[in-house]
C-alpha positions as CSV (number, residue, x, y, z in Angstrom):
1,X,-137.1,-35.3,17.2
2,X,-135.3,-36.9,20.2
3,X,-137.6,-37.8,23.1
4,X,-136.1,-37.9,26.6
5,X,-137.5,-40.7,28.8
6,X,-137.9,-39.5,32.4
7,X,-136.2,-42.6,33.9
8,X,-133.0,-43.7,35.5
9,X,-132.0,-47.4,35.0
10,X,-129.0,-48.9,36.7
11,X,-127.7,-52.4,36.9
12,X,-125.2,-53.5,39.5
13,X,-123.9,-56.8,40.6
14,X,-123.6,-57.4,44.3
15,X,-121.4,-60.1,45.7
16,X,-124.1,-61.6,47.9
17,X,-126.9,-64.1,47.5
18,X,-130.3,-63.0,46.2
19,X,-132.1,-63.6,49.5
20,X,-129.4,-61.5,51.3
21,X,-129.8,-58.6,48.9
22,X,-133.6,-58.8,49.2
23,X,-133.3,-58.7,53.0
24,X,-131.0,-55.6,52.7
25,X,-133.8,-53.9,50.7
26,X,-136.5,-54.7,53.2
27,X,-135.0,-55.0,56.7
28,X,-134.9,-51.6,58.4
29,X,-131.7,-52.3,60.3
30,X,-129.9,-53.3,57.1
31,X,-131.5,-50.5,55.1
32,X,-130.0,-47.9,57.5
33,X,-126.6,-49.2,56.7
34,X,-126.6,-48.4,53.0
35,X,-129.7,-46.6,51.8
36,X,-128.6,-42.9,51.9
37,X,-127.1,-40.6,49.3
38,X,-123.5,-39.2,49.5
39,X,-122.8,-37.1,52.5
40,X,-125.9,-38.4,54.4
41,X,-126.1,-40.9,57.2
42,X,-129.3,-43.0,57.5
43,X,-130.7,-42.4,61.0
44,X,-134.1,-44.1,60.8
45,X,-136.0,-46.6,58.7
46,X,-139.5,-48.1,59.0
47,X,-140.6,-50.7,56.5
48,X,-144.1,-52.4,56.4
49,X,-143.4,-55.0,53.8
50,X,-146.8,-55.7,52.3
51,X,-148.7,-54.4,49.3
52,X,-150.0,-51.0,50.5
53,X,-147.5,-51.0,53.3
54,X,-145.6,-47.8,53.9
55,X,-141.9,-47.1,54.4
56,X,-140.0,-44.2,55.8
57,X,-136.3,-43.6,55.4
58,X,-134.7,-40.6,57.2
59,X,-131.2,-39.3,56.9
60,X,-129.1,-36.5,58.3
61,X,-126.5,-34.7,56.2
62,X,-123.2,-33.1,57.4
63,X,-125.0,-29.8,58.1
64,X,-127.5,-31.5,60.3
65,X,-130.4,-31.2,57.9
66,X,-132.9,-34.0,57.8
67,X,-133.9,-35.7,54.5
68,X,-136.8,-38.2,54.3
69,X,-138.2,-40.5,51.7
70,X,-141.7,-42.0,52.1
71,X,-143.8,-44.2,50.0
72,X,-145.9,-47.3,49.7
73,X,-145.2,-50.8,48.3
74,X,-147.3,-51.3,45.2
75,X,-146.0,-54.7,44.2
76,X,-143.9,-57.3,46.0
77,X,-142.5,-60.6,44.8
78,X,-140.5,-61.8,47.8
79,X,-136.9,-62.3,47.0
80,X,-137.2,-61.0,43.4
81,X,-139.1,-57.7,42.9
82,X,-140.2,-54.5,44.6
83,X,-142.3,-51.7,43.1
84,X,-142.9,-48.7,45.3
85,X,-143.8,-45.0,45.3
86,X,-141.0,-42.6,46.3
87,X,-141.5,-39.1,47.8
88,X,-138.6,-37.0,48.9
89,X,-138.9,-34.4,51.5
90,X,-135.9,-32.4,52.7
91,X,-133.8,-29.4,52.3
92,X,-132.7,-30.3,48.7
93,X,-135.3,-28.3,46.7
94,X,-134.2,-29.8,43.5
95,X,-135.3,-33.3,44.6
96,X,-138.7,-32.3,45.8
97,X,-140.5,-33.2,42.6
98,X,-143.5,-35.0,43.9
99,X,-144.1,-38.8,43.7
100,X,-141.8,-40.9,41.6
101,X,-141.7,-44.7,41.3
102,X,-138.8,-47.1,42.1
103,X,-138.7,-50.6,40.9
104,X,-136.0,-53.1,42.0
105,X,-135.5,-56.4,40.3
106,X,-133.1,-59.1,41.6
107,X,-131.6,-61.9,39.5
108,X,-129.2,-64.5,40.8
109,X,-126.1,-64.6,38.7
110,X,-124.2,-67.2,40.8
111,X,-124.3,-68.7,44.3
112,X,-123.0,-65.5,45.8
113,X,-123.8,-62.8,43.2
114,X,-127.0,-60.9,42.5
115,X,-127.7,-58.5,39.7
116,X,-129.8,-55.6,40.9
117,X,-131.7,-53.7,38.3
118,X,-133.1,-50.4,39.7
119,X,-135.5,-48.4,37.6
120,X,-136.5,-44.9,38.9
121,X,-139.4,-43.4,36.9
122,X,-141.2,-40.0,36.6
123,X,-138.1,-37.8,36.9
124,X,-138.6,-35.2,34.2
125,X,-135.7,-32.9,34.9
126,X,-132.3,-34.1,33.6
127,X,-130.4,-32.6,36.5
128,X,-132.6,-34.5,39.0
129,X,-132.1,-37.7,37.0
130,X,-128.4,-37.2,37.1
131,X,-128.5,-36.5,40.9
132,X,-130.5,-39.7,41.5
133,X,-128.2,-41.7,39.3
134,X,-125.3,-40.5,41.4
135,X,-127.2,-41.2,44.6
136,X,-128.2,-44.7,43.6
137,X,-124.6,-45.6,42.5
138,X,-123.3,-44.5,45.9
139,X,-126.0,-46.5,47.6
140,X,-125.0,-49.6,45.6
141,X,-121.4,-49.2,46.8
142,X,-122.7,-49.0,50.4
143,X,-124.9,-52.0,49.8
144,X,-121.9,-54.1,48.9
145,X,-120.1,-52.9,52.1
146,X,-123.2,-53.6,54.3
147,X,-123.4,-57.2,52.9
148,X,-119.7,-57.8,53.3
């Protein structure tokens, strides 16, 4: 029997230093520049970067609908690692699946290159996993543009 693991794992190399990539993950002004799925513009970000601290990301799609993600930081190793809860609230019924977990690990692969490993857990539905996989890939492309 084949067992499906409810997880999305993506690796992406960003042409930027590890500290710059970590800052893009944790600075609200930078997060607004890249952390939104296709067809959505990030309009607001709040980040309380401490274990137990909350975050809020809000975007608006082309139809004007608002989409929000909230959560709490469960583990932080500054410059290297974030582990956070992830709760979507918005008009996309398919993505309203309750709390999931996002882990981001950074590894320097040169003076100006960082490998980002993103692991998004607790996504049982295959269509939702595929949607998040597409969303995260789009975000990574925007991340590169935001960092130059």
